C-alpha positions in Angstrom: 86.0 32.1 50.2 85.4 29.3 47.9 84.6 30.1 44.3 83.5 27.7 41.6 83.8 28.3 37.9 82.0 26.3 35.2 83.0 25.8 31.7 80.5 24.3 29.3 80.6 22.5 25.8 81.2 22.8 23.0 85.0 23.4 23.0 87.8 21.5 21.5 88.2 18.5 23.8 92.0 18.5 23.2 92.4 21.7 25.1 91.6 22.8 28.6 89.5 25.9 29.0 91.6 29.2 28.7 88.8 31.1 30.3 88.9 29.0 33.4 92.7 29.3 33.5 92.4 33.0 33.4 89.8 33.1 36.2 91.8 30.8 38.3 94.9 33.0 38.0 92.8 36.2 38.9 90.9 34.4 41.8 94.0 32.9 43.4 95.9 36.3 43.1 92.9 37.9 45.0 93.4 35.4 47.8 90.4 33.1 47.3 90.1 29.3 46.8 89.2 28.3 43.2 87.4 25.2 41.9 87.3 24.8 38.2 84.7 22.6 36.6 85.3 21.7 33.0 81.9 20.1 32.0 83.1 20.2 28.4 85.7 17.6 28.8 83.9 15.6 31.6 80.9 15.2 29.4 82.9 14.5 26.4 84.9 11.7 28.1 81.6 10.2 29.4 79.7 9.7 26.1 79.8 7.0 23.5 82.2 7.3 20.5 79.4 8.1 18.1 78.2 11.0 20.2 81.5 12.8 20.3 80.9 14.1 16.7 78.8 17.0 18.2 82.1 18.4 19.5 83.4 18.9 16.0 83.5 22.7 15.0 81.1 22.3 12.2 78.5 20.8 14.6 78.7 23.6 17.2 75.3 25.0 16.3 73.5 21.7 17.4 74.2 22.8 21.0 71.8 25.7 20.3 69.2 24.3 18.0 69.0 20.8 19.6 69.9 21.9 23.2 66.8 20.4 24.9 67.5 17.0 23.4 71.2 17.2 24.2 70.7 18.3 27.8 68.1 15.5 28.4 70.5 13.0 27.1 73.4 14.1 29.4 71.2 15.4 32.3 71.9 12.3 34.7 75.6 12.9 34.3 75.3 16.7 34.8 73.1 16.2 37.9 75.5 13.8 39.5 78.4 16.3 39.1 76.3 19.1 40.5 75.4 17.0 43.6 79.1 16.3 44.3 80.0 20.1 43.7 77.3 21.4 46.1 79.0 19.2 48.8 82.1 21.4 48.7 80.1 24.3 50.2 80.9 26.8 47.4 80.3 30.5 48.3 80.1 31.9 44.7 79.4 30.2 41.4 80.6 31.8 38.1 79.9 30.7 34.5 81.0 32.0 31.1 78.5 31.5 28.3 78.1 31.9 24.5 75.2 31.4 22.1 76.0 27.6 22.0 76.5 27.0 25.7 73.9 29.2 27.3 71.1 26.6 27.5 73.2 24.0 29.2 74.5 26.8 31.6 70.9 27.8 32.5 70.1 24.0 33.3 73.3 23.9 35.5 72.2 27.1 37.3 68.7 25.7 37.9 70.1 22.5 39.4 72.6 24.3 41.6 69.7 26.5 43.0 67.6 23.4 43.6 70.4 21.9 45.7 71.1 25.2 47.4 68.7 28.1 47.4 71.3 30.4 48.9 73.7 29.8 46.1 74.7 33.0 44.1 75.3 32.7 40.4 77.3 35.2 38.4 77.4 34.8 34.5 79.7 36.5 32.0 80.9 35.8 28.5 80.0 37.0 24.9 76.3 36.1 25.3 76.0 38.7 28.1 77.2 41.6 25.8 74.3 44.1 25.0 74.4 43.3 21.3 73.4 39.7 22.1 71.2 38.6 25.1 72.4 41.2 27.5 70.0 42.0 30.4 67.6 39.3 29.0 69.8 36.8 30.9 68.8 38.3 34.2 65.2 37.4 33.5 66.2 33.8 34.2 65.3 33.3 37.8 68.4 31.4 38.6 70.8 34.1 37.6 71.8 36.8 40.1 74.2 39.0 38.2 75.9 39.3 34.8 79.0 41.0 33.4 78.0 42.8 30.2 81.6 43.0 28.7 85.2 42.1 29.3 85.2 40.6 32.8 88.8 41.0 33.9 88.4 44.2 36.0 84.7 43.5 37.1 85.6 40.0 38.4 88.0 41.3 41.0 85.5 44.0 42.2 82.7 41.4 42.4 85.0 39.0 44.4 85.8 41.7 46.9 82.3 43.0 47.3 80.8 39.4 47.6 83.4 38.5 50.2 82.5 41.6 52.3 78.7 41.7 51.8 77.6 38.2 50.6 75.8 39.6 47.5 76.5 40.7 44.0 74.5 44.0 44.2 77.4 46.2 43.3 76.9 49.5 41.3 79.8 49.7 39.0 79.8 49.8 35.2 79.6 46.3 33.7 77.9 44.5 36.6 74.2 44.4 36.2 72.2 42.5 38.8 68.7 41.5 40.2 67.5 43.0 43.4 65.8 40.9 46.1 62.4 42.1 44.7 63.3 40.9 41.2 64.0 44.4 39.8 66.8 44.5 37.3 69.6 47.1 37.8 71.4 48.0 34.6 74.9 49.4 35.3 75.9 49.5 31.6 79.1 48.2 30.1 82.4 47.9 31.9 85.7 49.7 31.1 87.9 47.6 28.7 91.4 46.6 29.7 93.6 49.0 28.1 96.8 47.3 29.2 96.6 43.6 28.6 100.0 43.1 30.1 98.4 43.8 33.5 96.2 40.8 33.4 97.4 37.9 35.6 98.7 34.9 33.7 96.4 32.0 33.0 96.9 29.2 35.6 96.8 25.6 34.2 98.9 24.2 37.1 96.0 22.0 38.4 95.0 20.5 35.1 94.9 16.8 34.5 96.1 16.7 30.9 95.4 13.0 30.7 91.8 14.1 30.3 92.6 15.8 27.1 94.5 13.0 25.4 97.8 12.8 27.2 99.2 15.8 25.4 100.2 19.2 26.7 98.1 21.5 24.7 96.8 24.9 26.0 95.5 28.2 24.8 96.6 31.8 25.1 95.6 35.2 23.7 98.1 37.7 22.5 95.4 40.4 21.7 91.9 41.4 21.8 89.8 42.7 19.0 90.8 43.0 15.4 92.5 45.6 13.2 90.1 44.9 10.4 86.5 46.0 10.1 85.0 43.1 7.9 81.4 43.6 7.2 80.4 40.0 8.1 82.2 39.9 11.5 81.4 41.1 15.0 84.9 40.9 16.5 85.7 44.6 16.1 82.4 45.9 17.4 82.4 43.4 20.4 85.9 44.4 21.5 86.0 48.0 20.5 89.6 48.9 20.4 92.4 46.5 19.2 94.8 45.9 22.0 97.9 43.7 22.2 100.4 42.2 24.7 104.1 42.7 24.5 106.3 40.0 23.1 108.0 39.8 26.5 104.8 39.4 28.3 103.6 36.5 26.1 107.0 34.8 26.1 107.2 35.0 30.0 103.8 33.5 30.3 104.7 30.5 28.1 107.9 29.9 30.0 105.9 29.8 33.2 103.6 27.2 31.7 106.4 25.1 30.5 108.0 25.2 34.0 104.6 24.3 35.5 104.5 21.4 33.1 107.5 19.8 34.7 105.7 19.7 38.1 102.5 18.4 36.7 102.2 14.6 37.3 99.7 14.2 34.5 102.4 15.1 31.9 105.2 13.0 33.4 105.3 10.8 30.3 105.9 13.8 28.1 108.4 15.2 30.5 110.5 11.9 30.2 110.5 12.2 26.4 111.4 15.9 26.6 114.4 15.3 28.8 115.6 12.4 26.6 115.6 14.4 23.5 116.9 17.8 24.8 120.6 16.8 24.7 120.2 15.9 21.0 118.4 19.1 20.0 121.0 20.1 17.4 121.2 16.6 15.8 117.7 16.4 14.3 114.6 18.3 13.5 111.9 17.9 16.1 108.6 16.3 15.4 106.7 19.1 16.7 103.6 16.9 17.4 105.6 15.5 20.4 106.0 19.0 21.9 103.6 21.2 23.8 101.2 22.9 21.4 99.9 26.5 22.1 96.8 27.6 20.3 96.7 31.4 20.1 93.0 32.2 20.3 93.2 35.6 18.8 91.3 37.0 15.7 94.8 37.5 14.4 98.2 36.7 16.0 100.0 39.1 13.7 98.1 42.3 14.4 101.4 43.9 15.3 104.1 42.3 13.1 107.0 43.8 15.0 105.8 42.2 18.3 105.3 38.9 16.6 108.9 39.1 15.2 110.2 40.0 18.6 108.3 37.1 20.2 110.0 34.7 17.6 113.4 36.1 18.5 112.8 35.5 22.2 111.7 31.9 21.6 114.8 31.2 19.3 117.2 32.8 21.8 115.6 31.1 24.8 115.8 27.6 23.3 112.5 26.4 24.6 110.8 23.9 22.4 107.1 24.1 21.7 104.9 24.5 18.7 102.1 27.1 18.1 99.7 28.4 15.7 96.4 30.3 15.2 94.4 32.7 13.0 96.5 35.2 11.1 95.9 38.1 8.6 97.5 38.0 5.3 99.7 41.2 5.0 102.8 42.4 3.2 104.9 42.1 6.4 104.8 38.3 6.0 107.9 38.0 4.0 109.5 34.7 3.4 112.3 35.6 5.9 109.6 36.4 8.5 107.7 33.1 7.9 111.1 31.2 8.1 111.7 32.8 11.4 108.2 31.9 12.6 108.8 28.3 11.7 112.1 28.2 13.4 110.4 29.6 16.5 107.9 26.8 16.5 105.0 28.0 14.3 103.2 24.9 13.2 100.1 26.1 11.5 98.3 29.3 10.5 94.6 29.8 9.7 94.0 32.6 7.1 90.8 34.4 7.2 90.7 34.8 3.5 86.9 34.3 2.9 87.0 34.6 -0.8 89.2 33.9 -3.7 87.7 36.8 -5.7 89.0 40.4 -5.3 85.6 41.9 -6.0 84.1 40.0 -3.1 86.9 40.9 -0.8 86.2 44.5 -1.6 82.5 44.0 -0.8 83.5 42.5 2.5 85.7 45.5 3.4 88.8 43.3 3.6 92.0 45.4 4.2 95.7 44.9 4.4 95.8 42.5 1.4 94.5 41.7 -2.1 94.2 38.3 -3.8 97.6 38.5 -5.5 99.3 39.1 -2.1 97.3 36.2 -0.7 98.6 33.9 -3.4 102.1 34.9 -2.7 101.9 34.5 1.1 100.2 31.0 0.8 103.0 29.9 -1.5 105.7 31.3 0.8 104.1 29.7 3.9 104.0 26.3 2.2 107.7 26.7 1.3 108.5 27.7 4.8 107.1 24.4 6.0 104.1 25.8 7.9 100.8 24.0 7.7 98.0 26.3 6.7 94.2 26.5 6.3 91.9 29.1 4.9 88.2 30.0 5.7 85.8 30.8 2.9 82.3 32.3 2.9 79.9 31.2 0.2 77.3 33.7 -0.9 78.3 37.0 0.6 75.7 39.6 -0.5 76.6 40.9 -3.9 78.6 37.7 -4.9 77.6 36.7 -8.3 78.0 33.3 -10.0 80.9 34.7 -11.9 82.6 35.9 -8.8 82.1 32.5 -7.1 83.8 30.7 -10.0 86.9 32.8 -9.3 86.9 31.5 -5.7 86.4 27.9 -7.1 89.4 28.4 -9.4 91.4 29.7 -6.6 90.7 26.6 -4.6 91.7 24.4 -7.5 95.1 26.2 -7.8 95.9 26.0 -4.1 94.1 22.9 -2.9 97.4 21.0 -2.3 98.7 23.8 -0.1 95.9 24.3 2.2 93.0 22.8 4.2 89.7 24.5 3.3 86.9 25.4 5.6 83.7 26.9 4.2 80.3 28.0 5.4 77.4 29.7 3.9 77.2 33.4 4.7 75.7 33.8 8.1 74.2 37.2 9.6 76.2 37.4 12.7 74.8 39.7 15.4 76.6 43.0 15.8 78.2 42.7 12.4 77.6 45.5 9.7 75.6 43.2 7.5 73.4 42.1 10.3 72.9 45.6 11.7 72.3 47.3 8.3 70.8 44.7 6.1 69.2 47.3 3.7 72.7 48.5 2.7 73.5 45.0 1.5 70.1 44.4 -0.3 69.0 41.8 2.3 65.3 41.4 3.4 65.0 42.9 7.0 64.3 40.4 9.6 65.6 37.4 7.5 66.8 34.4 9.3 70.5 34.5 10.3 71.4 31.5 8.1 68.4 31.2 5.6 68.2 34.9 4.6 68.0 36.0 1.0 68.5 39.1 -1.0 65.7 41.3 -2.1 66.2 40.4 -5.8 66.2 36.6 -5.0 69.6 36.0 -6.5 71.2 34.9 -3.3 69.2 32.3 -1.3 70.2 29.6 1.3 69.8 26.9 -1.4 72.1 28.7 -3.8 74.7 29.1 -1.0 74.5 25.4 -0.2 75.1 24.6 -3.9 78.2 26.7 -3.9 79.4 24.8 -0.9 78.8 21.5 -2.7 80.6 23.0 -5.8 83.7 23.5 -3.7 83.4 20.1 -2.1 83.6 18.5 -5.6 86.8 20.4 -6.4 88.3 19.1 -3.1 87.2 15.5 -3.6 84.9 15.8 -0.6 87.7 16.9 1.7 86.0 20.0 3.0 85.1 21.2 6.5 81.6 22.6 6.4 79.0 24.2 8.6 75.7 23.9 6.9 73.0 23.6 9.5 
């Protein structure tokens, strides 16, 4: 059976899709042919230089608010891709969507059905979760079935059923579908994967890395969910229980990818460089930008500090050279010795979800595991260990006064030479505590997700933007912002 999987923008154009690689690994293991179509990179490489800026992280929301305009602009290219794909006589089409990519996915689904009425389209991803669009997606006449949660277990069952019966009308939790008469069958949410070590490794073996800038960058996840319950975030509610992979499982997957790299013709230039420098590995410090880079796409890569340390030990003993980084939680287990070991094992960068430089605001956010004094210590130690670092900040969390904000401003002044700063105005994220219970935070019910305000009028969108600009002035304009 031929299975096609579509990945849509926006996504970092320097990285192939991790979702696609996961589905490729599972599909091949189930004995089917897999065709991955990364429309994110294909469209990115087809546009003019001035248009590439909408792939920047701070412009992601444009793919939602200006989706009609963007789709119209790139429709000719998308249409030509779909025409070529339909010639492959695909049996089942699958897509993963989020709030930013759903509209371009719906356009693609429509074009597929126009080319082949018998095509069957199965959609998953965060936007299919009940807290987001959920069953509303099935009201789109081009969508046949959706997965309403984590898709690892459902995907294999759906493949088997479709192979036997030629449809997606399977009554198992997590797979909801549309009957032939248009009625929607809701089978609820799927079982979560309790043992992440059981998931087949992602498969990047067919990737042409030249499309992504002639570098061997790829993504992995070491865990799902989060150990924190921050009031502004939906990660914990979306993924229920925090789960993690063993250090050995993660390390073994990375070794596999590094071995695959040596057989991938698109990275032959890198392989030549790697082979040349390996004999001299003890003579000089690597420039890690010449090595494969792994982005850990977790909410936090140090959810279980002992596993992280075991991973570092495996990397150091194994002698494989690669660099890595991702989001991390500030916590007391990050001693200078631990950070030094991480750097020796290839840790290149860490992104701290700090959110505020004021302890009172951290308490309002329900931040756990650290206080502002520990944050200052860890940032200094990380800098001394030679690891690049960034922090994210939220301007205008409900309850943040001007005096509290000034403490964050002073914090940024003190540490601006150690960190890259990203800041955004406080947003009401669906399925977060603030969004679900706005009355508990003094927010007007039904307020806009970005332009909300408090009942007393002391916290408005304009005030939050002013605070963003105040931090911009501290950093001489060197600030990553999301303000649309």
